[in-house]
BAPA-722063 format. One line per field, with one value per residue (C-alpha): residue in one letter; residue number from 0; z, y, x negated. Coordinates in nm, 3 decimals. Layout:
<nodes>
res: [A,...]
n: [NUM,...]
zz: [Z,...]
yy: [Y,...]
xx: [X,...]
</nodes>
This chain:
<nodes>
res: [M,P,M,A,W,W,S,T,I,R,N,S,A,G,V,P,D,R,H,G,V,R,R,L,L,V,L,W,D,V,D,Y,T,L,V,N,A,G,G,V,G,M,Q,L,Y,R,I,A,F,A,E,M,F,G,G,E,P,P,R,P,P,P,M,A,G,R,T,D,R,A,I,T,L,E,V,L,A,L,A,G,I,P,D,P,R,R,H,V,A,A,F,E,A,V,M,A,A,H,A,P,E,L,A,D,L,I,R,E,R,G,S,A,L,P,G,A,A,R,A,L,A,A,I,A,L,A,G,A,D,G,A,G,A,G,A,D,G,V,E,A,G,G,V,E,A,G,G,A,G,G,G,G,G,H,R,A,Q,P,V,I,Q,A,L,L,T,G,N,I,R,P,L,A,E,V,K,L,G,A,L,G,L,T,D,H,L,D,L,D,V,G,A,Y,G,D,V,H,E,L,R,F,E,L,V,G,P,A,R,R,K,A,A,L,A,Y,G,G,D,F,G,G,E,A,T,V,L,V,G,D,T,P,L,D,I,E,A,A,L,V,T,G,A,R,A,V,G,V,A,T,G,S,F,S,V,A,E,L,T,A,A,G,A,H,A,V,L,P,D,L,T,D,T,D,R,V,L,A,A,I,L,A,R,P,G,T]
n: [0,1,2,3,4,5,6,7,8,9,10,11,12,13,14,15,16,17,18,19,20,21,22,23,24,25,26,27,28,29,30,31,32,33,34,35,36,37,38,39,40,41,42,43,44,45,46,47,48,49,50,51,52,53,54,55,56,57,58,59,60,61,62,63,64,65,66,67,68,69,70,71,72,73,74,75,76,77,78,79,80,81,82,83,84,85,86,87,88,89,90,91,92,93,94,95,96,97,98,99,100,101,102,103,104,105,106,107,108,109,110,111,112,113,114,115,116,117,118,119,120,121,122,123,124,125,126,127,128,129,130,131,132,133,134,135,136,137,138,139,140,141,142,143,144,145,146,147,148,149,150,151,152,153,154,155,156,157,158,159,160,161,162,163,164,165,166,167,168,169,170,171,172,173,174,175,176,177,178,179,180,181,182,183,184,185,186,187,188,189,190,191,192,193,194,195,196,197,198,199,200,201,202,203,204,205,206,207,208,209,210,211,212,213,214,215,216,217,218,219,220,221,222,223,224,225,226,227,228,229,230,231,232,233,234,235,236,237,238,239,240,241,242,243,244,245,246,247,248,249,250,251,252,253,254,255,256,257,258,259,260,261,262,263,264,265,266,267,268,269,270,271,272,273,274,275,276,277,278,279,280,281,282,283]
zz: [0.126,-0.163,-0.472,-0.676,-0.545,-0.675,-1.016,-0.997,-0.920,-1.194,-1.448,-1.339,-1.539,-1.543,-1.734,-1.575,-1.426,-1.525,-1.303,-1.481,-1.175,-1.249,-0.988,-0.858,-0.673,-0.427,-0.306,0.001,0.114,0.492,0.637,0.641,0.428,0.682,0.989,1.162,1.327,1.536,1.368,1.476,1.133,1.197,1.537,1.358,1.141,1.457,1.609,1.295,1.233,1.595,1.583,1.255,1.262,1.601,1.673,1.524,1.155,0.954,0.891,0.523,0.328,0.329,0.331,0.210,-0.060,-0.078,-0.021,0.268,0.016,-0.123,0.223,0.351,0.058,0.122,0.497,0.449,0.178,0.396,0.681,0.458,0.462,0.175,-0.097,0.075,-0.164,-0.031,0.316,0.224,0.262,0.601,0.719,0.614,0.792,1.117,1.077,1.017,1.328,1.550,1.395,1.620,1.925,1.822,1.870,2.213,2.094,1.795,2.020,2.247,1.978,1.673,1.558,1.276,1.057,1.079,0.863,0.773,0.950,0.818,0.460,0.465,0.605,0.359,0.055,0.188,0.249,-0.096,-0.253,-0.015,-0.076,-0.449,-0.434,-0.190,-0.438,-0.657,-0.890,-1.158,-0.923,-0.667,-0.308,-0.070,0.123,-0.108,-0.217,-0.581,-0.685,-0.758,-0.786,-1.096,-1.170,-0.856,-0.637,-0.482,-0.135,-0.176,-0.155,-0.478,-0.387,-0.655,-0.452,-0.305,-0.064,-0.011,0.046,-0.179,0.072,0.111,0.441,0.461,0.539,0.912,0.972,0.777,0.969,1.311,1.232,1.104,1.356,1.657,1.538,1.444,1.067,0.929,0.917,0.555,0.402,0.234,0.352,0.130,-0.179,-0.260,-0.246,0.014,0.036,0.005,-0.357,-0.526,-0.469,-0.705,-0.591,-0.932,-0.960,-0.680,-0.889,-1.121,-0.839,-0.656,-0.965,-1.026,-0.668,-0.681,-1.011,-0.873,-0.555,-0.693,-1.069,-1.318,-1.471,-1.272,-1.560,-1.621,-1.396,-1.249,-1.002,-0.783,-0.579,-0.279,-0.124,0.012,-0.197,-0.559,-0.568,-0.503,-0.790,-1.016,-0.939,-1.056,-1.367,-1.487,-1.463,-1.602,-1.269,-1.123,-0.877,-0.574,-0.363,0.004,0.140,0.495,0.469,0.377,0.032,-0.034,-0.248,-0.507,-0.514,-0.553,-0.824,-1.006,-0.981,-1.199,-0.956,-1.104,-0.777,-0.462,-0.116,0.167,0.406,0.452,0.674,0.405,0.335,0.039,-0.123,-0.057,-0.221,-0.519,-0.572,-0.533,-0.706,-0.994,-1.345,-1.576,-1.734,-1.462]
yy: [1.728,1.791,1.943,1.649,1.443,1.698,1.673,1.298,1.344,1.603,1.366,1.058,0.908,1.056,1.308,1.656,1.781,2.117,2.292,2.117,1.906,1.552,1.312,0.984,0.731,0.518,0.217,0.043,-0.310,-0.341,-0.676,-0.734,-0.424,-0.156,-0.363,-0.696,-0.717,-1.022,-1.258,-1.075,-1.117,-1.487,-1.396,-1.189,-1.488,-1.695,-1.434,-1.403,-1.777,-1.853,-1.588,-1.709,-2.085,-2.180,-2.352,-2.292,-2.218,-2.432,-2.264,-2.177,-2.233,-1.943,-1.608,-1.387,-1.146,-1.282,-1.078,-1.127,-1.211,-1.500,-1.619,-1.603,-1.810,-2.070,-2.085,-2.134,-2.397,-2.588,-2.576,-2.738,-2.440,-2.489,-2.221,-2.027,-1.732,-1.657,-1.594,-1.381,-1.038,-1.126,-1.275,-0.960,-0.746,-0.938,-0.903,-0.530,-0.490,-0.663,-0.527,-0.216,-0.444,-0.570,-0.240,-0.327,-0.674,-0.522,-0.277,-0.569,-0.817,-0.607,-0.346,-0.103,-0.241,-0.062,0.250,0.239,0.560,0.744,0.623,0.742,1.080,1.122,1.057,1.299,1.560,1.508,1.598,1.887,2.037,2.020,2.189,2.446,2.531,2.695,2.404,2.524,2.798,2.563,2.609,2.318,2.252,2.480,2.387,2.346,2.585,2.372,2.060,1.857,1.554,1.601,1.662,1.988,2.047,1.812,1.939,1.996,1.733,1.554,1.232,1.057,0.770,0.516,0.143,-0.155,-0.433,-0.773,-0.654,-0.529,-0.158,-0.173,-0.428,-0.224,0.089,-0.070,-0.224,0.101,0.322,0.119,0.141,0.510,0.485,0.661,1.024,1.035,0.792,0.878,0.586,0.689,0.631,0.289,-0.048,-0.317,-0.692,-0.702,-0.577,-0.903,-1.238,-1.147,-0.878,-0.726,-0.649,-0.392,-0.166,-0.030,0.077,0.242,0.441,0.550,0.670,0.863,1.027,1.126,1.269,1.438,1.473,1.360,1.021,0.739,0.498,0.302,0.380,0.684,0.415,0.242,-0.068,-0.141,-0.487,-0.793,-1.078,-1.195,-1.130,-0.760,-0.764,-0.949,-0.694,-0.414,-0.589,-0.706,-0.349,-0.170,-0.013,0.010,-0.269,-0.215,-0.523,-0.511,-0.831,-0.796,-1.081,-1.445,-1.376,-1.291,-1.018,-1.287,-1.416,-1.069,-0.987,-1.309,-1.215,-0.913,-0.620,-0.300,-0.243,-0.452,-0.326,-0.546,-0.331,0.031,0.147,0.329,0.623,0.753,0.412,0.388,0.726,0.632,0.307,0.447,0.784,0.660,0.774,0.515,0.281,0.325]
xx: [-1.563,-1.803,-1.645,-1.779,-1.486,-1.237,-1.403,-1.350,-0.982,-0.933,-1.088,-0.896,-0.613,-0.267,-0.063,-0.064,0.261,0.404,0.147,-0.140,-0.226,-0.343,-0.215,-0.355,-0.140,-0.337,-0.138,-0.278,-0.214,-0.160,-0.272,-0.649,-0.700,-0.605,-0.516,-0.541,-0.200,-0.286,-0.042,0.273,0.429,0.484,0.628,0.893,0.983,1.030,1.260,1.474,1.492,1.591,1.864,2.013,1.957,1.816,1.485,1.141,1.083,0.842,0.510,0.468,0.147,-0.105,0.076,-0.212,-0.100,0.255,0.569,0.809,1.081,0.874,0.774,1.133,1.257,0.989,1.051,1.424,1.370,1.120,1.371,1.631,1.868,2.116,2.101,1.821,1.843,2.189,2.043,1.742,1.903,2.051,1.722,1.533,1.791,1.737,1.361,1.401,1.614,1.357,1.036,1.016,1.011,0.666,0.481,0.338,0.235,0.055,-0.132,-0.228,-0.335,-0.409,-0.658,-0.719,-0.996,-1.332,-1.338,-0.967,-0.863,-1.169,-1.105,-0.743,-0.845,-1.133,-0.913,-0.651,-0.921,-1.070,-0.737,-0.671,-1.016,-0.962,-0.623,-0.758,-1.032,-0.770,-0.710,-0.471,-0.356,-0.200,-0.313,-0.371,-0.055,0.139,0.488,0.572,0.843,1.147,0.932,0.859,1.070,1.276,0.971,1.090,0.946,0.649,0.296,0.113,-0.142,-0.341,-0.388,-0.085,-0.147,0.130,0.177,0.216,0.255,0.414,0.563,0.918,0.907,0.999,0.723,0.466,0.567,0.537,0.197,0.050,0.229,0.120,-0.241,-0.234,-0.266,0.041,-0.079,-0.197,0.052,0.381,0.592,0.885,0.673,0.529,0.699,0.760,0.799,1.177,1.166,1.066,0.899,0.614,0.375,0.310,0.682,0.636,0.411,0.680,0.915,0.624,0.527,0.885,0.930,0.604,0.696,1.036,0.888,0.578,0.619,0.356,0.290,0.130,0.091,-0.229,-0.525,-0.351,-0.239,-0.500,-0.421,-0.643,-0.616,-0.792,-0.649,-0.654,-0.278,-0.348,-0.596,-0.351,-0.077,-0.306,-0.434,-0.091,0.042,-0.265,-0.358,-0.707,-0.791,-1.013,-1.082,-1.177,-1.335,-1.202,-0.952,-1.001,-1.149,-1.513,-1.666,-1.747,-1.389,-1.238,-1.489,-1.402,-1.034,-1.113,-1.130,-1.272,-1.461,-1.509,-1.602,-1.730,-1.521,-1.412,-1.698,-1.901,-1.670,-1.873,-1.859,-1.483,-1.426,-1.642,-1.449,-1.100,-1.144,-1.359,-1.276,-1.114,-1.364,-1.629]
</nodes>
């Protein structure tokens, strides 16, 4: 990876940790950003609803960009379940228990989106090359002594890739795992769709987990959200993060631009363009 990308990372937002390493937190959406899971998410709702209440659940309005918590509340309300909020945790637990069963169905119906695997690998390599170049005396793959902010044992990597997705974690894991996209993602960092009904409320927990695990400050544009819907863009803008739109879902480049994205990609196939959008310095 050209050293120019390490310069981009070093000059990106973020307060250096005690080793002087500036960190960037890249939070990926899952559906129609990294994968097309072939509609298995709705299948999981059917399984959970049948187990808890019997019969078929009503189909909610468009789900794009919404969290599983919001969708669950709406499904239960549309089904006429009294006090639906009281059942959300149990419903999510049933979904979580059955999610691993969908792996074969995802492999059969789903696919990684073009360029997704290469984009994840390129961003990981950009960070590793920079650290390996002797950045602030920390070697690529080296372990921080004692760890900053509770991050002992984590690599001193300047770019952390994680998820900010509307999926509950077990569903996100099975979608990405079945399609071979987990290698460069820290699934313990980030935030999932059981945290809150509103997507932008996931950003704070993701930042806090990243700071605890890796040290440093991920405020402002030291966090980058990558997603395919205006709700992804809104989540970034409301929380001061950088927003990168990817027009591989149901929203066009024009619509994501109008939503206020700092950069919009037609897809992830042009790796240089992906790197430029995600690793750009604040204000560019």
